[in-house]
VOGU-3710 file (C-alpha; in Angstrom, 3 decimals, decimal comma):
1> mskesktkks> -34,308/-10,016/-0,424  -32,458/-13,326/0,105  -32,076/-14,925/3,544  -28,314/-14,271/3,294  -28,913/-10,569/2,614  -31,368/-10,334/5,491  -28,855/-12,031/7,755  -26,108/-9,599/6,800  -28,360/-6,659/7,515  -29,441/-8,046/10,896
11> vakkatvkkt> -25,867/-8,777/11,927  -24,740/-5,293/10,947  -27,545/-3,514/12,741  -26,784/-5,418/15,910  -23,020/-5,198/15,591  -23,299/-1,427/15,482  -26,300/-0,821/17,753  -27,684/2,679/17,538  -28,070/5,328/20,177  -29,201/4,510/23,672
21> takkkapvks> -32,627/5,743/24,646  -31,440/6,956/28,039  -31,610/10,743/28,300  -28,575/11,532/30,402  -25,942/14,209/30,345  -23,416/13,399/27,623  -19,839/12,919/28,773  -17,223/15,444/27,763  -15,177/13,997/24,901  -11,702/15,022/23,827
31> apaikctskq> -11,101/16,244/20,294  -10,331/13,430/17,845  -6,678/12,847/16,949  -7,456/13,442/13,264  -9,398/16,543/12,368  -12,032/15,823/9,763  -15,440/17,437/9,541  -18,584/15,756/8,325  -18,479/17,982/5,244  -14,902/16,950/4,459
41> mqeaivdrlh> -15,786/13,289/4,904  -18,762/13,695/2,558  -16,572/15,278/-0,084  -13,931/12,566/0,246  -16,506/9,771/-0,082  -18,170/11,320/-3,125  -14,771/12,034/-4,693  -13,772/8,376/-4,329  -17,165/7,284/-5,646  -16,636/9,358/-8,795
51> kglgtdskka> -12,892/9,174/-9,413  -11,988/5,864/-7,812  -15,012/3,727/-8,649  -16,358/5,450/-11,723  -19,934/5,749/-10,496  -22,166/8,350/-8,920  -24,390/8,631/-5,882  -27,587/7,992/-7,859  -26,669/4,540/-9,124  -24,075/3,361/-6,577
61> nnkawwnatc> -25,089/0,343/-4,492  -24,102/-0,225/-0,859  -20,984/-2,160/-1,915  -19,785/0,899/-3,829  -20,602/3,192/-0,920  -18,627/0,887/1,384  -15,632/0,934/-0,947  -15,782/4,695/-1,298  -15,997/5,182/2,473  -13,069/2,813/3,053
71> yavnelvfdk> -10,934/4,679/0,522  -11,866/8,006/2,086  -10,783/6,705/5,480  -7,621/5,260/3,918  -6,479/8,734/2,892  -6,308/9,592/6,589  -4,876/6,219/7,606  -2,095/6,063/5,017  -0,943/9,557/5,902  -0,499/8,406/9,509
81> ltktqqshss> 1,111/5,158/8,335  3,710/7,030/6,312  4,540/9,288/9,254  4,795/6,281/11,599  7,184/4,469/9,276  9,292/7,585/8,755  9,556/8,051/12,504  10,545/4,449/13,161  13,022/4,399/10,279  14,738/7,641/11,275
91> kdtravnyls> 15,188/6,416/14,843  16,197/2,858/13,805  13,975/1,614/16,592  13,844/-1,879/18,034  10,636/-3,493/16,830  8,751/-6,684/17,529  7,921/-8,894/14,564  4,849/-10,938/15,467  4,740/-14,134/13,402  1,344/-15,830/13,443
101> leflmgrlls> -0,336/-18,220/11,025  -3,657/-16,623/12,005  -4,947/-13,062/12,324  -8,700/-13,148/12,844  -9,332/-9,499/12,004  -13,068/-9,387/11,335  -14,259/-6,165/9,715  -12,184/-2,991/9,706  -14,348/-0,034/8,643  -16,223/0,358/11,899
111> nnlqnlelfs> -13,140/-0,524/13,945  -10,906/1,965/12,120  -13,482/4,731/12,412  -13,732/4,058/16,153  -9,934/4,126/16,550  -9,706/7,314/14,490  -12,506/8,716/16,704  -14,433/9,553/13,543  -17,357/7,140/13,676  -19,934/9,832/14,409
121> vaeealkalg> -18,386/12,067/11,728  -18,710/9,298/9,133  -22,218/8,472/10,327  -23,280/12,070/9,868  -21,563/12,324/6,481  -23,240/9,215/5,114  -26,600/10,260/6,527  -26,313/13,561/4,652  -25,659/11,495/1,510  -28,784/9,457/2,159
131> kdiyevcdee> -27,008/6,343/3,426  -27,151/4,398/6,710  -23,643/3,734/8,026  -24,741/0,415/9,537  -25,935/-0,890/6,187  -22,765/0,372/4,523  -20,559/-1,311/7,145  -22,444/-4,548/6,619  -21,156/-4,811/3,047  -17,704/-5,646/4,410
141> pdmalgnggl> -16,807/-9,347/4,507  -14,877/-10,630/7,512  -11,178/-11,001/6,775  -10,924/-14,788/6,790  -7,400/-14,979/8,154  -7,901/-17,211/11,174  -10,024/-19,753/12,987  -10,296/-19,244/16,735  -8,741/-17,706/19,813  -5,154/-17,854/18,537
151> grlaacfids> -5,969/-15,671/15,543  -8,228/-13,271/17,418  -5,580/-12,863/20,123  -3,053/-11,905/17,450  -5,519/-9,332/16,101  -6,068/-7,871/19,579  -2,318/-7,728/20,178  -1,471/-5,801/17,016  -4,304/-3,384/17,863  -2,794/-2,822/21,305
161> latlgypaig> 0,769/-2,475/19,992  -0,393/0,345/17,725  -2,559/1,933/20,425  0,341/1,968/22,873  2,760/3,379/20,291  5,179/0,438/20,043  7,023/-0,302/16,786  5,667/-3,593/15,515  4,793/-5,503/12,396  2,551/-8,536/12,151
171> ygihyehglf> 3,452/-11,234/9,645  1,028/-13,808/8,302  -0,401/-15,390/5,149  -2,667/-13,690/2,628  -5,196/-16,520/2,506  -7,435/-16,515/-0,513  -10,172/-18,533/1,169  -9,345/-18,585/4,856  -10,733/-21,534/6,813  -14,133/-22,239/5,229
181> sqsfqdghqi> -17,661/-20,936/5,119  -19,855/-23,211/7,219  -23,412/-24,252/6,524  -25,563/-27,170/7,666  -27,257/-29,844/5,590  -29,536/-32,172/7,542  -27,557/-31,181/10,616  -24,164/-32,004/9,136  -21,455/-29,371/8,744  -20,813/-28,490/5,107
191> erpdtwreyg> -17,618/-26,649/4,208  -17,482/-24,238/1,309  -14,775/-21,777/0,206  -14,842/-18,479/2,074  -14,293/-16,046/-0,783  -13,720/-13,065/1,466  -11,664/-11,077/-1,082  -13,444/-12,102/-4,272  -13,902/-8,436/-5,235  -10,755/-7,084/-3,659
201> npweicrpes> -10,077/-5,510/-0,289  -9,775/-1,715/-0,022  -7,727/-1,916/3,175  -4,772/-3,738/1,661  -2,033/-2,459/-0,585  0,390/-4,593/-2,580  4,112/-3,955/-2,045  5,865/-5,473/-5,102  9,113/-3,757/-4,123  9,361/-6,193/-1,199
211> iqhiplygyv> 8,712/-9,480/-3,058  10,680/-12,466/-1,759  11,770/-15,629/-3,594  11,503/-18,812/-1,566  13,328/-22,093/-2,396  11,922/-25,596/-1,854  13,041/-29,204/-2,383  16,333/-29,841/-4,175  19,617/-30,900/-2,591  22,475/-29,517/-0,500
221> etvfdekggs> 26,061/-29,282/-1,744  29,162/-28,817/0,383  31,475/-26,292/-1,289  35,144/-25,890/-0,314  36,723/-22,467/-0,584  40,304/-21,516/-1,426  41,266/-21,307/2,261  40,313/-24,874/2,989  37,042/-23,967/4,644  33,652/-25,170/3,541
231> ykvwhagekl> 30,097/-23,948/3,360  26,740/-25,285/2,252  24,788/-24,383/-0,855  21,137/-25,327/-1,159  20,215/-25,986/-4,790  16,446/-25,608/-4,829  14,286/-27,826/-6,997  11,500/-25,288/-7,064  10,888/-21,669/-6,080  7,896/-19,689/-4,907
241> kgvpwdipiv> 7,382/-15,948/-5,089  6,099/-14,258/-1,937  4,080/-11,132/-2,699  3,427/-8,890/0,333  0,121/-7,199/1,011  0,046/-4,587/3,783  -2,972/-3,827/5,939  -2,668/-0,724/8,155  -3,318/-1,327/11,850  -4,733/1,845/13,373
251> gygaktvnil> -4,037/2,418/17,054  -6,708/4,134/19,106  -6,299/7,878/18,713  -4,223/7,204/15,564  -0,965/8,095/17,310  0,598/5,065/15,617  -0,351/3,117/12,506  1,600/-0,136/12,176  1,157/-2,743/9,474  0,095/-6,337/9,123
261> rlwesradsa> 2,094/-7,825/6,248  0,517/-10,860/4,612  2,317/-13,053/2,084  0,620/-14,348/-1,056  2,275/-17,273/-2,855  2,765/-17,162/-6,589  4,834/-19,158/-9,048  8,312/-17,830/-9,721  7,500/-18,342/-13,394  3,755/-18,253/-13,780
271> fdwdvfnagg> 3,269/-19,280/-17,402  5,093/-21,570/-19,843  4,721/-20,147/-23,362  6,342/-23,135/-25,066  3,953/-25,625/-23,478  0,981/-23,371/-24,242  1,929/-22,975/-27,896  2,366/-26,741/-28,169  -1,265/-27,171/-27,151  -0,816/-27,821/-23,414
281> yvdaqaeksr> -3,199/-25,063/-22,355  -3,793/-26,475/-18,882  -0,256/-27,736/-18,297  1,110/-24,287/-19,155  -0,368/-22,969/-15,925  0,413/-25,998/-13,758  3,245/-24,305/-11,887  1,091/-21,257/-11,246  -1,781/-23,350/-9,885  0,517/-25,433/-7,682
291> aetvskvlyp> 2,217/-22,370/-6,216  -1,025/-20,578/-5,485  -2,324/-23,472/-3,371  0,178/-22,523/-0,668  -1,741/-19,398/0,338  -5,157/-20,575/-0,784  -6,594/-22,074/2,414  -5,950/-21,728/6,141  -4,905/-25,085/7,649  -5,173/-27,466/4,681
301> ndsteagkel> -6,441/-30,858/5,795  -3,319/-32,728/6,892  -4,903/-36,163/7,244  -3,125/-37,180/4,001  0,578/-37,112/3,141  -0,082/-34,524/0,441  -1,915/-32,395/2,994  0,970/-32,642/5,438  3,422/-31,591/2,746  1,305/-28,608/1,743
311> rliqqyffca> 0,981/-27,508/5,361  4,746/-27,722/5,949  5,389/-25,744/2,774  2,796/-23,188/3,848  4,525/-22,678/7,187  7,980/-22,436/5,642  6,819/-20,061/2,921  5,384/-17,574/5,413  8,373/-17,838/7,766  10,986/-17,543/5,024
321> csvkdiirrf> 9,284/-14,509/3,480  9,038/-12,865/6,893  12,630/-13,560/7,941  13,974/-12,268/4,627  11,837/-9,145/4,996  13,034/-8,568/8,572  16,638/-8,855/7,389  15,974/-6,465/4,490  14,659/-3,851/6,901  17,566/-4,395/9,308
331> kranedwslf> 20,145/-3,948/6,544  18,744/-0,571/5,535  20,365/0,988/8,607  22,827/-1,617/9,903  25,830/-3,610/8,710  26,939/-5,090/12,028  25,137/-8,409/12,609  25,861/-8,255/16,323  23,268/-5,443/16,479  20,518/-7,661/15,060
341> pekvaiqlnd> 19,088/-8,786/18,448  19,182/-5,187/19,676  16,985/-4,055/16,790  14,839/-7,135/16,178  12,575/-9,223/18,375  10,708/-12,107/16,725  7,730/-13,545/18,575  6,586/-17,001/17,476  2,840/-17,273/18,103  2,584/-21,021/18,792
351> thptiaipel> 4,731/-23,620/16,981  3,470/-22,831/13,456  6,278/-20,287/12,755  9,079/-22,454/14,265  10,789/-22,945/10,890  11,821/-19,289/11,131  14,580/-20,468/13,502  16,511/-22,737/11,101  15,739/-20,294/8,278  17,512/-17,451/10,073
361> mrilvdeerl> 20,399/-19,821/10,896  20,613/-20,841/7,213  20,793/-17,256/6,005  23,366/-16,229/8,615  25,631/-19,255/8,121  25,230/-20,090/4,423  24,595/-16,696/2,864  26,092/-14,157/5,285  28,933/-16,586/6,149  28,839/-16,014/9,887
371> swdaaweicq> 30,304/-18,697/12,110  27,881/-21,220/13,573  28,447/-19,905/17,106  27,885/-16,274/16,100  24,695/-17,154/14,199  23,372/-19,307/17,032  24,000/-16,538/19,573  21,998/-14,126/17,392  19,098/-16,584/17,112  19,031/-17,235/20,836
381> ktfaytnhtl> 18,782/-13,507/21,531  16,169/-12,832/18,830  13,405/-15,419/19,140  10,726/-15,701/21,821  7,945/-18,292/21,809  4,359/-18,308/23,055  2,981/-21,717/23,989  -0,796/-21,943/23,588  -1,538/-25,534/24,469  -0,781/-28,484/26,697
391> lpealekwsv> -2,416/-30,925/24,270  0,230/-33,262/22,812  -1,441/-33,397/19,388  -1,250/-29,611/19,101  2,528/-29,582/19,636  3,582/-29,971/16,033  5,819/-32,805/14,884  6,972/-33,343/11,316  8,383/-36,556/9,897  12,101/-36,408/9,178
401> glfekvlprh> 11,459/-37,887/5,729  9,089/-35,057/4,810  11,511/-32,463/6,154  14,353/-34,010/4,166  12,283/-33,896/0,983  10,972/-30,341/1,299  13,655/-28,571/3,363  16,888/-30,598/3,180  19,183/-27,828/4,425  16,934/-26,994/7,342
411> leiiyeinhq> 16,978/-30,612/8,482  20,782/-30,504/8,563  20,669/-27,332/10,641  18,140/-28,837/13,046  20,327/-31,910/13,488  23,300/-29,683/14,293  21,288/-27,611/16,780  20,202/-30,854/18,414  23,758/-32,235/18,454  25,032/-29,144/20,237
421> fmklveekwp> 22,107/-29,176/22,650  22,615/-32,835/23,545  26,106/-31,890/24,756  24,473/-29,453/27,183  22,054/-32,137/28,367  24,946/-34,543/28,899  26,729/-31,959/31,038  23,613/-31,495/33,159  22,610/-35,175/33,397  25,655/-37,327/32,537
431> gdnskkekls> 24,702/-40,675/31,062  20,947/-40,088/31,435  19,628/-41,255/28,069  16,016/-40,894/29,207  16,560/-37,144/29,582  18,113/-36,971/26,120  15,172/-38,899/24,692  12,706/-36,509/26,341  14,506/-33,288/25,382  15,813/-34,119/21,917
441> iieenggkrv> 14,407/-32,203/18,981  14,268/-35,508/17,137  11,713/-37,984/18,417  12,822/-41,557/17,755  9,841/-43,686/18,826  7,508/-44,788/16,034  9,524/-43,142/13,273  11,750/-40,098/13,421  9,963/-36,787/13,857  11,042/-33,200/14,374
451> rmanlcvita> 9,527/-31,782/17,580  8,875/-28,123/16,813  8,025/-27,168/20,398  11,370/-28,521/21,631  13,183/-26,517/18,958  11,342/-23,397/20,118  12,192/-23,884/23,785  15,840/-24,680/23,071  16,280/-21,572/20,925  14,053/-18,884/22,443
461> ykvngvaevh> 15,354/-16,521/25,082  11,885/-16,461/26,645  8,978/-18,890/26,510  5,620/-17,751/27,849  2,345/-19,365/28,743  -0,865/-17,365/28,468  -2,433/-17,656/31,929  -0,956/-18,205/35,358  -2,172/-21,788/35,714  -1,166/-22,613/32,145
471> salvktdlfp> 2,331/-21,198/32,622  2,715/-23,193/35,828  1,666/-26,371/34,018  4,103/-25,619/31,200  6,849/-25,732/33,830  5,636/-28,748/35,793  3,911/-30,946/33,204  4,853/-29,989/29,653  8,507/-28,905/29,863  9,727/-29,799/33,394
481> efhelfptkl> 13,224/-30,814/32,237  13,566/-27,678/30,132  12,529/-25,627/33,152  15,185/-27,338/35,252  17,765/-26,673/32,566  16,656/-23,063/31,896  15,063/-21,889/35,176  14,511/-18,258/34,089  13,327/-18,902/30,548  9,667/-19,823/31,165
491> vnvtngvtpr> 7,428/-16,883/32,126  3,748/-15,940/32,094  1,820/-13,320/30,148  -1,913/-13,626/30,708  -3,958/-13,008/27,587  -6,245/-10,031/27,089  -8,761/-8,599/24,616  -9,011/-5,141/23,127  -11,830/-3,101/24,680  -12,002/-0,995/21,535
501> rwlkacnpkl> -13,622/-3,790/19,521  -15,021/-5,953/22,314  -16,935/-3,252/24,149  -16,811/0,148/22,484  -17,535/-1,079/18,943  -19,665/-4,163/19,555  -21,715/-2,848/22,505  -22,002/0,926/22,011  -24,918/1,365/24,417  -22,961/-0,137/27,304
511> aslydetvgv> -19,887/1,804/26,192  -21,896/5,033/26,387  -23,121/4,125/29,863  -19,525/3,653/30,972  -18,497/6,923/29,281  -21,047/8,675/31,428  -20,242/6,750/34,620  -16,424/6,508/34,692  -15,207/8,844/31,931  -14,350/8,259/28,291
521> dwvvnldklk> -10,742/7,176/28,855  -11,728/3,676/30,026  -11,211/2,623/26,418  -7,429/2,927/26,899  -7,436/2,283/30,643  -9,848/-0,545/31,286  -9,139/-0,514/35,033  -11,292/2,636/35,124  -14,374/0,407/34,879  -13,830/-0,438/38,538
531> dalpkakdva> -15,136/3,032/39,319  -18,558/1,681/38,333  -18,485/-1,078/40,980  -20,202/1,074/43,628  -23,132/1,292/41,194  -23,626/-2,494/41,187  -26,275/-2,297/43,928  -27,839/0,905/42,636  -31,328/-0,024/41,403  -31,499/2,730/38,797
541> fqkrfmaikq> -28,093/1,762/37,358  -29,078/-1,907/37,380  -32,177/-1,110/35,342  -30,186/0,834/32,769  -27,529/-1,884/32,547  -30,076/-4,674/32,109  -32,167/-2,620/29,652  -29,076/-2,494/27,433  -28,670/-6,248/27,811  -32,321/-6,723/26,838
551> dnkealvkvi> -31,902/-4,549/23,738  -28,889/-6,630/22,718  -30,858/-9,840/23,254  -33,704/-8,570/21,100  -31,224/-7,793/18,323  -29,814/-11,321/18,560  -33,344/-12,751/18,422  -33,719/-11,189/14,958  -30,384/-12,587/13,791  -31,333/-16,068/15,025
561> kdltdidvsp> -34,609/-15,842/13,132  -32,879/-14,722/9,928  -30,171/-17,373/10,111  -32,121/-20,377/11,379  -35,832/-19,498/11,224  -36,021/-20,377/14,933  -38,139/-18,180/17,198  -36,686/-17,516/20,640  -37,781/-15,233/23,455  -35,487/-12,432/24,644
571> daifdiqikr> -36,923/-13,002/28,129  -35,256/-16,424/28,358  -31,748/-16,933/29,715  -29,345/-16,705/26,771  -26,706/-19,353/27,484  -23,890/-19,060/24,944  -20,939/-21,303/24,065  -18,833/-19,898/21,232  -15,405/-21,308/20,511  -13,617/-23,787/18,296
581> lheykrqqln> -15,343/-27,182/18,298  -13,027/-29,524/20,179  -13,711/-32,291/22,656  -11,564/-30,684/25,369  -13,788/-27,595/25,217  -16,628/-29,993/26,042  -19,547/-28,889/23,915  -20,629/-32,513/24,455  -21,018/-31,858/28,210  -23,298/-28,945/27,374
591> lihiltlykr> -25,188/-31,279/25,043  -25,916/-33,949/27,645  -27,091/-31,298/30,114  -29,511/-29,990/27,472  -30,817/-33,536/27,091  -31,192/-33,731/30,876  -33,403/-30,631/30,926  -35,389/-31,870/27,950  -36,022/-35,251/29,577  -37,146/-33,571/32,799
601> llenpdydmv> -39,587/-31,416/30,850  -40,999/-34,418/28,989  -41,426/-36,380/32,197  -42,991/-33,409/33,964  -44,529/-30,718/31,725  -44,849/-28,485/34,790  -41,148/-28,776/35,623  -40,180/-25,386/37,061  -37,303/-23,793/35,172  -36,536/-20,350/33,823
611> prvfifgaka> -36,871/-20,588/30,033  -33,433/-21,164/28,545  -31,975/-20,721/25,061  -28,701/-22,573/24,494  -26,812/-20,901/21,653  -23,716/-22,330/19,958  -21,246/-21,040/17,425  -18,269/-23,119/16,287  -16,530/-24,686/13,317  -15,119/-28,212/13,331
621> apgyhmakqi> -11,906/-28,989/11,487  -12,850/-30,831/8,266  -10,983/-33,988/9,285  -12,137/-34,071/12,937  -14,834/-36,758/13,061  -15,992/-36,357/16,671  -16,211/-32,584/16,434  -18,443/-32,923/13,393  -20,531/-35,547/15,195  -21,109/-33,141/18,081
631> ifalnkiadk> -22,325/-30,476/15,642  -24,618/-33,010/13,976  -25,989/-34,145/17,348  -26,658/-30,594/18,542  -28,480/-29,758/15,315  -30,641/-32,892/15,445  -31,448/-32,284/19,113  -32,356/-28,683/18,229  -34,736/-29,907/15,505  -36,581/-32,038/18,041
641> vnnderikgk> -36,562/-29,696/21,036  -37,514/-26,528/19,169  -40,558/-28,168/17,606  -41,838/-30,033/20,655  -44,988/-28,227/21,839  -45,107/-30,347/25,001  -42,303/-28,353/26,635  -44,090/-25,010/26,053  -41,032/-23,170/24,724  -39,114/-23,495/27,984
651> lkvvflpnyr> -36,083/-24,890/26,173  -34,590/-23,904/22,821  -31,327/-24,915/21,135  -29,699/-22,821/18,405  -26,512/-23,532/16,447  -25,674/-20,441/14,411  -23,823/-21,268/11,182  -20,538/-19,794/10,023  -19,326/-18,428/13,357  -16,933/-15,507/12,846
661> vtlaevmipa> -15,921/-12,191/14,400  -18,957/-10,304/13,072  -21,327/-12,899/14,499  -19,440/-12,836/17,810  -20,013/-9,083/17,956  -23,742/-9,807/17,963  -23,739/-12,755/20,340  -21,367/-11,554/23,046  -23,294/-8,413/24,105  -26,501/-10,501/24,267
671> advseqista> -25,191/-13,327/26,465  -26,514/-13,861/29,970  -24,383/-16,953/30,600  -20,893/-17,687/29,294  -19,946/-21,377/28,959  -16,234/-21,886/29,748  -16,307/-25,558/30,618  -13,036/-27,092/29,428  -11,461/-29,918/31,408  -9,329/-28,269/34,093
681> gleasgtgnm> -5,728/-28,018/32,982  -6,364/-28,090/29,230  -7,547/-24,580/28,278  -4,394/-22,497/28,108  -6,220/-19,238/28,760  -9,280/-18,449/26,706  -10,276/-15,003/25,523  -13,963/-15,593/24,813  -14,428/-15,831/28,578  -13,013/-12,311/28,890
691> klalngalti> -15,147/-10,807/26,115  -18,360/-12,286/27,456  -17,727/-11,209/31,057  -16,731/-7,712/29,904  -20,158/-7,426/28,299  -22,010/-8,515/31,431  -22,345/-12,301/31,068  -21,934/-14,551/34,104  -19,485/-17,396/33,660  -20,200/-21,052/34,279
701> gtmdganiem> -16,801/-22,657/34,195  -14,116/-24,883/35,572  -11,072/-23,533/37,361  -9,065/-23,592/34,169  -7,064/-21,126/32,106  -7,884/-17,485/32,717  -11,095/-18,470/34,558  -8,932/-18,752/37,668  -7,629/-15,194/37,362  -11,084/-13,944/36,466
711> aeeigaehmf> -12,420/-15,484/39,669  -9,697/-13,641/41,590  -10,701/-10,327/40,014  -14,470/-10,771/39,945  -14,961/-12,972/43,010  -15,777/-16,655/42,566  -19,137/-16,009/44,238  -20,122/-13,996/41,153  -19,364/-16,922/38,831  -20,690/-20,471/38,699
721> ifglsvaevk> -17,665/-22,661/39,280  -18,020/-26,419/38,973  -16,037/-29,566/38,371  -12,688/-31,064/39,191  -9,636/-28,908/39,765  -6,355/-29,449/37,917  -5,004/-31,470/40,838  -8,190/-33,539/41,080  -8,102/-34,287/37,350  -4,557/-35,594/37,691
731> alkasgynpy> -5,449/-37,666/40,747  -8,512/-39,201/39,099  -6,596/-40,161/35,972  -3,747/-41,567/38,065  -6,152/-43,728/40,061  -7,683/-45,194/36,895  -10,740/-43,286/35,668  -13,658/-45,454/34,598  -16,566/-43,496/33,062  -18,883/-46,466/33,532
741> dyyyanpelk> -18,700/-45,880/37,304  -20,504/-42,551/36,802  -22,841/-43,964/34,158  -24,201/-46,697/36,432  -24,207/-44,532/39,574  -26,416/-41,791/38,074  -29,725/-43,053/36,610  -30,530/-39,706/35,007  -27,166/-39,593/33,263  -27,559/-43,200/32,120
751> svldwldsdf> -30,995/-42,585/30,651  -29,786/-39,498/28,785  -26,817/-41,322/27,253  -28,926/-44,336/26,333  -31,304/-41,951/24,567  -28,540/-41,282/22,043  -28,683/-44,918/20,867  -32,336/-44,588/19,832  -33,806/-42,952/16,749  -35,714/-40,369/18,814
761> ftpghpgals> -33,654/-37,482/17,381  -32,913/-39,153/14,041  -36,162/-40,903/12,999  -35,494/-44,067/11,048  -31,783/-43,967/11,858  -31,218/-45,489/15,314  -27,712/-45,079/16,606  -26,889/-42,084/14,398  -25,834/-40,215/17,534  -24,238/-43,192/19,281
771> dikrslldwg> -20,685/-41,955/18,692  -21,307/-39,302/21,358  -22,145/-42,030/23,868  -19,244/-44,220/22,736  -16,749/-41,396/23,135  -17,941/-40,855/26,707  -18,018/-44,529/27,697  -16,271/-47,007/25,410  -13,551/-44,660/24,176  -12,553/-43,573/27,675
781> deylcladya> -14,091/-40,104/28,120  -10,639/-38,541/27,838  -11,956/-35,147/28,934  -13,878/-36,373/32,016  -17,322/-35,153/31,007  -19,077/-37,793/33,084  -16,921/-37,075/36,130  -17,982/-33,413/36,007  -21,576/-33,991/34,900  -23,313/-33,885/38,310
791> syveahqaid> -21,408/-30,788/39,383  -22,205/-29,123/36,056  -25,940/-29,845/36,399  -25,870/-28,463/39,940  -24,142/-25,258/38,760  -26,829/-24,798/36,116  -29,493/-25,119/38,777  -27,719/-22,333/40,670  -27,915/-20,199/37,506  -31,653/-20,833/37,338
801> dtyrnkslwa> -32,128/-19,930/41,016  -30,028/-16,759/40,762  -31,671/-15,490/37,575  -35,055/-15,424/39,298  -33,696/-12,661/41,549  -33,451/-9,886/38,947  -31,653/-7,427/41,198  -29,068/-9,991/42,308  -28,431/-11,082/38,731  -27,992/-7,468/37,619
811> qkaiinsasm> -25,570/-6,844/40,482  -23,466/-9,838/39,482  -23,541/-8,880/35,805  -22,283/-5,371/36,602  -19,561/-6,741/38,885  -18,422/-9,118/36,135  -18,226/-6,371/33,550  -16,603/-3,717/35,716  -13,977/-6,097/37,134  -12,360/-7,000/33,829
821> gkfnsdrsie> -9,671/-4,324/33,779  -6,826/-6,829/34,050  -7,924/-8,648/30,917  -7,087/-5,839/28,540  -4,750/-6,711/25,661  -3,000/-3,398/26,394  -1,941/-4,842/29,754  -0,840/-8,064/28,039  1,350/-6,091/25,645  2,900/-4,071/28,456
831> dyvsriwkln> 3,751/-7,397/30,136  5,365/-8,658/26,931  7,327/-5,422/26,641  8,624/-5,506/30,213  9,211/-9,260/30,496  10,258/-10,206/26,973  10,581/-7,586/24,208  12,111/-4,524/25,939  10,637/-2,013/23,473  10,380/1,762/23,662
841> khplk> 7,275/3,709/22,689  7,449/5,947/19,646  3,962/7,409/19,165  3,435/10,265/16,738  2,962/13,664/18,285
//
């Protein structure tokens, strides 16, 4: 068996941990929403194996069994989907259309079985057929439709919308390869295509009846009609075909099944017979190949002009397909355009879908021939925008020249929107050109650029941040003038995670303990976990809780061994940092603390510390040099530390390759410590912090993003808070931050950073890790790692001290887990509904 196969099996067995050994009275469970016996499930699986896959149970491999099981489940799912769509269509309900460039779905078989309340039925059915459901589930590749928190949040939200019974459809791109599959070569990140759907995907169904044709390039003509009026006609230079693939989204209890519609790009004319017959065998398919690149890869590298153009086309393609599809569905039951905002809400998840705004304006004005004012009023009542970042580089800007080349009509529309908006700014601040410069959609300095975030804020009827501190900073720091101009537009909706996947599915032993302790309905009412708080000091409950944690750690130990060949002890503290690799998330701060511990151990082999395993999971964007350097440095440090017998195994460092949802489902239940250490004021919210705490990890973190609200719910005394506050960060930067002040004032810090200039970790290559030091000293330490270093080291010492008291640690772990009721994506969706979308529930009876 290959290492990859072993890894898959280990991940699956952990991700769906088997029955708890505790012999306690089983909780009373309600009947599942869908009635299906084990015998019926067996028959359906075998039927699909024979009739759908053309094989039989004697020669079928696990991939075939997985496909057959998925198709058997689909028969139940699609029946509910049809009934949901019939219900929504007959009632002409208002629906939210959630536009997101990412949906990080992970695997669906286990999740769908859990939401159908049929996991045990399927387990029993497969067992009777001689198959292990965990091995069957492990054949499923992760749906590679996203990268980090943005995409996983979108996945949690569409799960909650279906669970709560709200009419909704998610729109995204049907990526062929997703982001990339990550491996390491001599410590360096290597990117390879992630062929997640190489052999098809049983969950998706193609909908050719809803294909859309999308124009690009060309020119715009002004046409005068017989009445002396005029209108614009966009003559496209090229067209793409958008082919929709639908993935059912099963709400818990299956009372609603919504869809995620993903657009695949194809050429409008895929093959040129004349060129082929003339001998141009490759050129005959050139248009097809060029068109298919649009949906081939998530976030094409935009460090080149060609990359920027592809990324803009990718965004427009997905938005144009989605807007046309929304209009198609609206027109089935309505002819009056004034009703459009009453029936349609469009949520823009970050700035990536912003082009949907001028696209809707183009269709309304140019094709439907509405007046500008009528079309603009519709847009302003239809769009809402979620801001996910305060980082300037993440607020998208596109060069006017590129826009003019690819989307000439949309640039005209944007200029007109800006012209009208500047009149409003002039009324508010007469003669104040600095305000116009700040608020304009068109940035003039250093070349003209289209500011997508400004376009969103100007158009949307509501703009939300994703945590209380983030939303406050959006008002005061990011968009203060917009807030003054539109004082009721900016609101907050704190993020959340779905407990169905992030507790019930990924940590079934803890889920069963909660079933027994607080009742089974916590899965749709996470606040119920608070009923377990009185048990936090109960010794017997502590032992059961921590025994589950130990089992999860032992499962992760096996995965680490399979993936990296590193041996770690489950008795050590498992300190986990899993998130996108970015300097503001400060994996480099974690790195220099690891070096601090290592240096202490080398200087004093008897240095007293609880054994610690630092575990990382992250991907760096292919064009992000420093992020890749941090990965390289962590891997080279791991090579040295893990093989140094002098430190007696007290310290281990593990970087797990190809971090994804399935790997997160293994790591999160096993974590003792959750690293949430972004520079205060830069992490919009975070959702990894919520998942880890929900599963009983204690947070070491700054007062940033949702950490602040978590501290309010959990109690800051049950977390390890360190570092500068948002206000202190601002004050330090305003006073003139000099990282060298901290470097020279702290001998231990200085020695650790100087270590990076040597060849200790990279024999024969001195200075190979020096970029880490340069970024923290010579390049300004933008994210204040050195300013927070001493406080961070002190907080880690507090972790060490606390962990030695097993009962106290268990108490804090239980309090963390049971206090996470607020951070349920169901609550987030209810906030969106009440504050922004104004939807009504329409669950099936």
